[in-house]
Biopython code that builds the backbone (N, CA, C, O; Angstrom):
import numpy as np
from Bio.PDB.StructureBuilder import StructureBuilder

atoms = [
    (1, "MET", "N", (-2.180, 18.806, -9.483)),
    (1, "MET", "CA", (-2.540, 17.739, -10.397)),
    (1, "MET", "C", (-1.437, 16.690, -10.485)),
    (1, "MET", "O", (-1.716, 15.492, -10.520)),
    (2, "ARG", "N", (-0.188, 17.140, -10.520)),
    (2, "ARG", "CA", (0.937, 16.208, -10.608)),
    (2, "ARG", "C", (0.995, 15.324, -9.374)),
    (2, "ARG", "O", (1.250, 14.123, -9.471)),
    (3, "GLN", "N", (0.760, 15.920, -8.215)),
    (3, "GLN", "CA", (0.795, 15.166, -6.965)),
    (3, "GLN", "C", (-0.276, 14.078, -6.959)),
    (3, "GLN", "O", (-0.038, 12.971, -6.474)),
    (4, "ARG", "N", (-1.434, 14.386, -7.488)),
    (4, "ARG", "CA", (-2.513, 13.394, -7.564)),
    (4, "ARG", "C", (-2.115, 12.239, -8.485)),
    (4, "ARG", "O", (-2.379, 11.078, -8.172)),
    (5, "GLN", "N", (-1.489, 12.549, -9.607)),
    (5, "GLN", "CA", (-1.059, 11.499, -10.539)),
    (5, "GLN", "C", (0.020, 10.627, -9.911)),
    (5, "GLN", "O", (0.009, 9.407, -10.078)),
    (6, "GLU", "N", (0.952, 11.246, -9.188)),
    (6, "GLU", "CA", (1.992, 10.476, -8.501)),
    (6, "GLU", "C", (1.379, 9.537, -7.465)),
    (6, "GLU", "O", (1.803, 8.390, -7.331)),
    (7, "ALA", "N", (0.389, 10.026, -6.742)),
    (7, "ALA", "CA", (-0.288, 9.192, -5.748)),
    (7, "ALA", "C", (-1.038, 8.049, -6.424)),
    (7, "ALA", "O", (-1.011, 6.916, -5.943)),
    (8, "ALA", "N", (-1.702, 8.340, -7.533)),
    (8, "ALA", "CA", (-2.429, 7.302, -8.273)),
    (8, "ALA", "C", (-1.468, 6.248, -8.808)),
    (8, "ALA", "O", (-1.767, 5.054, -8.768)),
    (9, "ASP", "N", (-0.316, 6.685, -9.310)),
    (9, "ASP", "CA", (0.688, 5.744, -9.816)),
    (9, "ASP", "C", (1.247, 4.874, -8.690)),
    (9, "ASP", "O", (1.431, 3.669, -8.862)),
    (10, "ALA", "N", (1.513, 5.487, -7.545)),
    (10, "ALA", "CA", (2.028, 4.734, -6.400)),
    (10, "ALA", "C", (1.012, 3.700, -5.933)),
    (10, "ALA", "O", (1.376, 2.568, -5.612)),
    (11, "LEU", "N", (-0.252, 4.084, -5.894)),
    (11, "LEU", "CA", (-1.304, 3.153, -5.493)),
    (11, "LEU", "C", (-1.399, 1.998, -6.479)),
    (11, "LEU", "O", (-1.539, 0.845, -6.071)),
    (12, "GLU", "N", (-1.325, 2.295, -7.761)),
    (12, "GLU", "CA", (-1.399, 1.234, -8.768)),
    (12, "GLU", "C", (-0.228, 0.261, -8.626)),
    (12, "GLU", "O", (-0.425, -0.953, -8.682)),
    (13, "ASP", "N", (0.986, 0.783, -8.442)),
    (13, "ASP", "CA", (2.153, -0.079, -8.240)),
    (13, "ASP", "C", (1.968, -0.969, -7.017)),
    (13, "ASP", "O", (2.278, -2.159, -7.053)),
    (14, "PHE", "N", (1.465, -0.390, -5.947)),
    (14, "PHE", "CA", (1.233, -1.124, -4.702)),
    (14, "PHE", "C", (0.215, -2.238, -4.920)),
    (14, "PHE", "O", (0.414, -3.369, -4.476)),
    (15, "GLN", "N", (-0.872, -1.909, -5.606)),
    (15, "GLN", "CA", (-1.916, -2.907, -5.844)),
    (15, "GLN", "C", (-1.427, -4.035, -6.746)),
    (15, "GLN", "O", (-1.807, -5.189, -6.547)),
    (16, "VAL", "N", (-0.597, -3.725, -7.728)),
    (16, "VAL", "CA", (-0.026, -4.766, -8.588)),
    (16, "VAL", "C", (0.847, -5.704, -7.755)),
    (16, "VAL", "O", (0.752, -6.925, -7.885)),
    (17, "ALA", "N", (1.692, -5.137, -6.906)),
    (17, "ALA", "CA", (2.551, -5.966, -6.057)),
    (17, "ALA", "C", (1.724, -6.834, -5.118)),
    (17, "ALA", "O", (2.030, -8.011, -4.930)),
    (18, "LEU", "N", (0.687, -6.265, -4.534)),
    (18, "LEU", "CA", (-0.173, -7.047, -3.648)),
    (18, "LEU", "C", (-0.870, -8.169, -4.403)),
    (18, "LEU", "O", (-0.989, -9.284, -3.894)),
    (19, "THR", "N", (-1.328, -7.880, -5.607)),
    (19, "THR", "CA", (-1.996, -8.899, -6.414)),
    (19, "THR", "C", (-1.052, -10.059, -6.703)),
    (19, "THR", "O", (-1.460, -11.219, -6.649)),
    (20, "LEU", "N", (0.203, -9.756, -7.009)),
    (20, "LEU", "CA", (1.192, -10.809, -7.244)),
    (20, "LEU", "C", (1.390, -11.676, -6.008)),
    (20, "LEU", "O", (1.740, -12.852, -6.112)),
    (21, "ALA", "N", (1.164, -11.089, -4.839)),
    (21, "ALA", "CA", (1.297, -11.815, -3.575)),
    (21, "ALA", "C", (-0.019, -12.451, -3.136)),
    (21, "ALA", "O", (-0.078, -13.095, -2.088)),
    (22, "GLY", "N", (-1.066, -12.277, -3.924)),
    (22, "GLY", "CA", (-2.353, -12.874, -3.589)),
    (22, "GLY", "C", (-3.170, -12.092, -2.585)),
    (22, "GLY", "O", (-4.033, -12.651, -1.908)),
    (23, "VAL", "N", (-2.901, -10.799, -2.486)),
    (23, "VAL", "CA", (-3.608, -9.945, -1.527)),
    (23, "VAL", "C", (-4.325, -8.837, -2.292)),
    (23, "VAL", "O", (-3.779, -8.273, -3.240)),
    (24, "THR", "N", (-5.548, -8.532, -1.875)),
    (24, "THR", "CA", (-6.256, -7.396, -2.467)),
    (24, "THR", "C", (-6.770, -6.484, -1.360)),
    (24, "THR", "O", (-7.166, -6.937, -0.287)),
    (25, "LEU", "N", (-6.752, -5.208, -1.648)),
    (25, "LEU", "CA", (-7.330, -4.202, -0.760)),
    (25, "LEU", "C", (-8.428, -3.505, -1.559)),
    (25, "LEU", "O", (-8.189, -2.466, -2.173)),
    (26, "PRO", "N", (-9.627, -4.075, -1.550)),
    (26, "PRO", "CA", (-10.682, -3.572, -2.430)),
    (26, "PRO", "C", (-11.134, -2.142, -2.152)),
    (26, "PRO", "O", (-11.664, -1.483, -3.046)),
    (27, "SER", "N", (-10.938, -1.659, -0.949)),
    (27, "SER", "CA", (-11.401, -0.302, -0.656)),
    (27, "SER", "C", (-10.279, 0.733, -0.716)),
    (27, "SER", "O", (-10.491, 1.889, -0.353)),
    (28, "ALA", "N", (-9.082, 0.332, -1.172)),
    (28, "ALA", "CA", (-7.976, 1.284, -1.283)),
    (28, "ALA", "C", (-8.276, 2.299, -2.379)),
    (28, "ALA", "O", (-8.849, 1.964, -3.416)),
    (29, "GLY", "N", (-7.882, 3.535, -2.133)),
    (29, "GLY", "CA", (-8.091, 4.581, -3.129)),
    (29, "GLY", "C", (-7.471, 5.886, -2.678)),
    (29, "GLY", "O", (-6.960, 5.995, -1.564)),
    (30, "LEU", "N", (-7.520, 6.862, -3.546)),
    (30, "LEU", "CA", (-6.994, 8.179, -3.198)),
    (30, "LEU", "C", (-7.932, 8.852, -2.210)),
    (30, "LEU", "O", (-9.153, 8.740, -2.317)),
    (31, "ASP", "N", (-7.355, 9.544, -1.260)),
    (31, "ASP", "CA", (-8.134, 10.275, -0.266)),
    (31, "ASP", "C", (-8.960, 11.345, -0.977)),
    (31, "ASP", "O", (-8.407, 12.168, -1.707)),
    (32, "PRO", "N", (-10.257, 11.340, -0.775)),
    (32, "PRO", "CA", (-11.102, 12.308, -1.486)),
    (32, "PRO", "C", (-10.922, 13.756, -1.027)),
    (32, "PRO", "O", (-11.448, 14.671, -1.661)),
    (33, "HIS", "N", (-10.195, 13.975, 0.052)),
    (33, "HIS", "CA", (-10.039, 15.337, 0.574)),
    (33, "HIS", "C", (-8.926, 16.120, -0.118)),
    (33, "HIS", "O", (-8.698, 17.288, 0.196)),
    (34, "GLU", "N", (-8.229, 15.475, -1.065)),
    (34, "GLU", "CA", (-7.237, 16.173, -1.896)),
    (34, "GLU", "C", (-6.210, 16.970, -1.102)),
    (34, "GLU", "O", (-5.854, 18.077, -1.506)),
    (35, "GLY", "N", (-5.738, 16.451, -0.010)),
    (35, "GLY", "CA", (-4.684, 17.109, 0.739)),
    (35, "GLY", "C", (-5.113, 18.309, 1.551)),
    (35, "GLY", "O", (-4.270, 19.125, 1.922)),
    (36, "GLN", "N", (-6.390, 18.445, 1.839)),
    (36, "GLN", "CA", (-6.878, 19.594, 2.603)),
    (36, "GLN", "C", (-6.254, 19.659, 3.994)),
    (36, "GLN", "O", (-6.055, 20.746, 4.536)),
    (37, "PHE", "N", (-5.950, 18.515, 4.565)),
    (37, "PHE", "CA", (-5.462, 18.493, 5.940)),
    (37, "PHE", "C", (-3.943, 18.447, 6.033)),
    (37, "PHE", "O", (-3.368, 18.948, 6.999)),
    (38, "THR", "N", (-3.287, 17.853, 5.042)),
    (38, "THR", "CA", (-1.841, 17.661, 5.116)),
    (38, "THR", "C", (-1.070, 18.404, 4.041)),
    (38, "THR", "O", (0.150, 18.534, 4.136)),
    (39, "GLY", "N", (-1.756, 18.890, 3.024)),
    (39, "GLY", "CA", (-1.065, 19.510, 1.905)),
    (39, "GLY", "C", (-0.579, 18.494, 0.884)),
    (39, "GLY", "O", (0.005, 18.868, -0.133)),
    (40, "GLN", "N", (-0.811, 17.219, 1.146)),
    (40, "GLN", "CA", (-0.418, 16.148, 0.235)),
    (40, "GLN", "C", (-1.638, 15.328, -0.138)),
    (40, "GLN", "O", (-2.597, 15.234, 0.629)),
    (41, "VAL", "N", (-1.592, 14.738, -1.316)),
    (41, "VAL", "CA", (-2.634, 13.788, -1.689)),
    (41, "VAL", "C", (-2.288, 12.477, -0.993)),
    (41, "VAL", "O", (-1.233, 11.893, -1.241)),
    (42, "LEU", "N", (-3.171, 12.025, -0.135)),
    (42, "LEU", "CA", (-2.923, 10.801, 0.617)),
    (42, "LEU", "C", (-3.637, 9.617, -0.018)),
    (42, "LEU", "O", (-4.580, 9.778, -0.792)),
    (43, "ILE", "N", (-3.164, 8.431, 0.327)),
    (43, "ILE", "CA", (-3.767, 7.194, -0.155)),
    (43, "ILE", "C", (-4.428, 6.509, 1.028)),
    (43, "ILE", "O", (-3.792, 6.249, 2.049)),
    (44, "ASP", "N", (-5.695, 6.224, 0.878)),
    (44, "ASP", "CA", (-6.463, 5.532, 1.912)),
    (44, "ASP", "C", (-6.411, 4.046, 1.600)),
    (44, "ASP", "O", (-6.898, 3.614, 0.555)),
    (45, "LEU", "N", (-5.824, 3.259, 2.497)),
    (45, "LEU", "CA", (-5.711, 1.819, 2.263)),
    (45, "LEU", "C", (-6.970, 1.074, 2.662)),
    (45, "LEU", "O", (-7.121, -0.102, 2.331)),
    (46, "GLY", "N", (-7.867, 1.729, 3.362)),
    (46, "GLY", "CA", (-9.154, 1.126, 3.688)),
    (46, "GLY", "C", (-9.083, 0.100, 4.803)),
    (46, "GLY", "O", (-8.056, -0.072, 5.459)),
    (47, "ARG", "N", (-10.191, -0.566, 4.992)),
    (47, "ARG", "CA", (-10.300, -1.599, 6.022)),
    (47, "ARG", "C", (-9.936, -2.950, 5.433)),
    (47, "ARG", "O", (-10.091, -3.189, 4.236)),
    (48, "VAL", "N", (-9.447, -3.829, 6.301)),
    (48, "VAL", "CA", (-9.107, -5.181, 5.861)),
    (48, "VAL", "C", (-9.610, -6.194, 6.874)),
    (48, "VAL", "O", (-9.818, -5.880, 8.046)),
    (49, "SER", "N", (-9.797, -7.398, 6.401)),
    (49, "SER", "CA", (-10.185, -8.490, 7.290)),
    (49, "SER", "C", (-8.956, -8.955, 8.068)),
    (49, "SER", "O", (-7.827, -8.680, 7.661)),
    (50, "PRO", "N", (-9.165, -9.653, 9.177)),
    (50, "PRO", "CA", (-8.023, -10.197, 9.913)),
    (50, "PRO", "C", (-7.146, -11.101, 9.036)),
    (50, "PRO", "O", (-5.922, -11.080, 9.162)),
    (51, "ALA", "N", (-7.752, -11.882, 8.163)),
    (51, "ALA", "CA", (-6.976, -12.773, 7.291)),
    (51, "ALA", "C", (-6.083, -11.974, 6.339)),
    (51, "ALA", "O", (-4.934, -12.346, 6.103)),
    (52, "THR", "N", (-6.610, -10.887, 5.799)),
    (52, "THR", "CA", (-5.813, -10.045, 4.907)),
    (52, "THR", "C", (-4.683, -9.384, 5.673)),
    (52, "THR", "O", (-3.563, -9.291, 5.169)),
    (53, "LEU", "N", (-4.960, -8.928, 6.873)),
    (53, "LEU", "CA", (-3.911, -8.312, 7.686)),
    (53, "LEU", "C", (-2.815, -9.321, 8.012)),
    (53, "LEU", "O", (-1.636, -8.968, 8.023)),
    (54, "GLU", "N", (-3.186, -10.560, 8.275)),
    (54, "GLU", "CA", (-2.185, -11.603, 8.529)),
    (54, "GLU", "C", (-1.317, -11.828, 7.288)),
    (54, "GLU", "O", (-0.103, -11.992, 7.407)),
    (55, "LYS", "N", (-1.926, -11.837, 6.106)),
    (55, "LYS", "CA", (-1.151, -11.984, 4.868)),
    (55, "LYS", "C", (-0.171, -10.827, 4.699)),
    (55, "LYS", "O", (0.993, -11.039, 4.357)),
    (56, "LEU", "N", (-0.641, -9.611, 4.937)),
    (56, "LEU", "CA", (0.236, -8.442, 4.826)),
    (56, "LEU", "C", (1.378, -8.504, 5.834)),
    (56, "LEU", "O", (2.518, -8.169, 5.513)),
    (57, "THR", "N", (1.068, -8.930, 7.041)),
    (57, "THR", "CA", (2.089, -9.058, 8.077)),
    (57, "THR", "C", (3.124, -10.097, 7.680)),
    (57, "THR", "O", (4.324, -9.872, 7.838)),
    (58, "ASP", "N", (2.666, -11.238, 7.163)),
    (58, "ASP", "CA", (3.592, -12.283, 6.711)),
    (58, "ASP", "C", (4.494, -11.780, 5.587)),
    (58, "ASP", "O", (5.695, -12.048, 5.583)),
    (59, "LEU", "N", (3.916, -11.052, 4.637)),
    (59, "LEU", "CA", (4.709, -10.493, 3.538)),
    (59, "LEU", "C", (5.761, -9.516, 4.048)),
    (59, "LEU", "O", (6.913, -9.550, 3.614)),
    (60, "LEU", "N", (5.364, -8.655, 4.962)),
    (60, "LEU", "CA", (6.293, -7.674, 5.509)),
    (60, "LEU", "C", (7.420, -8.355, 6.276)),
    (60, "LEU", "O", (8.586, -7.990, 6.127)),
    (61, "ARG", "N", (7.072, -9.338, 7.091)),
    (61, "ARG", "CA", (8.103, -10.074, 7.838)),
    (61, "ARG", "C", (9.079, -10.774, 6.895)),
    (61, "ARG", "O", (10.291, -10.734, 7.108)),
    (62, "ALA", "N", (8.549, -11.413, 5.852)),
    (62, "ALA", "CA", (9.413, -12.099, 4.890)),
    (62, "ALA", "C", (10.353, -11.107, 4.206)),
    (62, "ALA", "O", (11.542, -11.381, 4.047)),
    (63, "ALA", "N", (9.821, -9.970, 3.808)),
    (63, "ALA", "CA", (10.647, -8.951, 3.153)),
    (63, "ALA", "C", (11.717, -8.415, 4.099)),
    (63, "ALA", "O", (12.857, -8.196, 3.690)),
    (64, "LEU", "N", (11.356, -8.205, 5.354)),
    (64, "LEU", "CA", (12.331, -7.706, 6.329)),
    (64, "LEU", "C", (13.413, -8.738, 6.607)),
    (64, "LEU", "O", (14.574, -8.381, 6.809)),
    (65, "THR", "N", (13.047, -10.005, 6.618)),
    (65, "THR", "CA", (14.028, -11.073, 6.815)),
    (65, "THR", "C", (15.013, -11.104, 5.653)),
    (65, "THR", "O", (16.223, -11.191, 5.865)),
    (66, "ILE", "N", (14.507, -11.034, 4.437)),
    (66, "ILE", "CA", (15.371, -11.029, 3.253)),
    (66, "ILE", "C", (16.279, -9.805, 3.264)),
    (66, "ILE", "O", (17.464, -9.898, 2.943)),
    (67, "ARG", "N", (15.730, -8.688, 3.626)),
    (67, "ARG", "CA", (16.519, -7.443, 3.688)),
    (67, "ARG", "C", (17.637, -7.555, 4.713)),
    (67, "ARG", "O", (18.766, -7.140, 4.453)),
    (68, "ALA", "N", (17.326, -8.114, 5.877)),
    (68, "ALA", "CA", (18.338, -8.270, 6.923)),
    (68, "ALA", "C", (19.431, -9.237, 6.478)),
    (68, "ALA", "O", (20.608, -9.008, 6.756)),
    (69, "GLN", "N", (19.057, -10.304, 5.797)),
    (69, "GLN", "CA", (20.033, -11.287, 5.327)),
    (69, "GLN", "C", (20.939, -10.703, 4.250)),
    (69, "GLN", "O", (22.130, -11.013, 4.211)),
    (70, "SER", "N", (20.398, -9.877, 3.391)),
    (70, "SER", "CA", (21.209, -9.292, 2.323)),
    (70, "SER", "C", (22.127, -8.193, 2.844)),
    (70, "SER", "O", (23.102, -7.835, 2.183)),
    (71, "ALA", "N", (21.825, -7.659, 4.014)),
    (71, "ALA", "CA", (22.657, -6.601, 4.599)),
    (71, "ALA", "C", (23.895, -7.171, 5.289)),
    (71, "ALA", "O", (24.807, -6.431, 5.657)),
    (72, "ARG", "N", (23.917, -8.466, 5.457)),
    (72, "ARG", "CA", (25.067, -9.087, 6.157)),
    (72, "ARG", "C", (26.272, -9.183, 5.288)),
    (72, "ARG", "O", (27.311, -9.677, 5.726)),
]
sb = StructureBuilder()
sb.init_structure("model")
sb.init_model(0)
sb.init_chain("A")
sb.init_seg("    ")
for serial, (resi, resn, name, xyz) in enumerate(atoms, 1):
    if name == "N":
        sb.init_residue(resn, " ", resi, " ")
    sb.init_atom(name, np.array(xyz, "f"), 0.0, 1.0, " ", f" {name:<3s}", serial, name[0])
structure = sb.get_structure()
């Protein structure tokens, strides 16, 4: 039960961050199989349109650039 709550909290945090960036993943949710295959509660991010994937890619690249600059 605790693992499921942690996964739900992580998903909520992720969705809030994406919303702030103008991105939504409407089909994201907890894996209904409850860790039957991995022993962990997994998060299914679902399918996305090419435009949404481009937004996610841009966000990731920007974050990686900032991270690299701050490491100098």
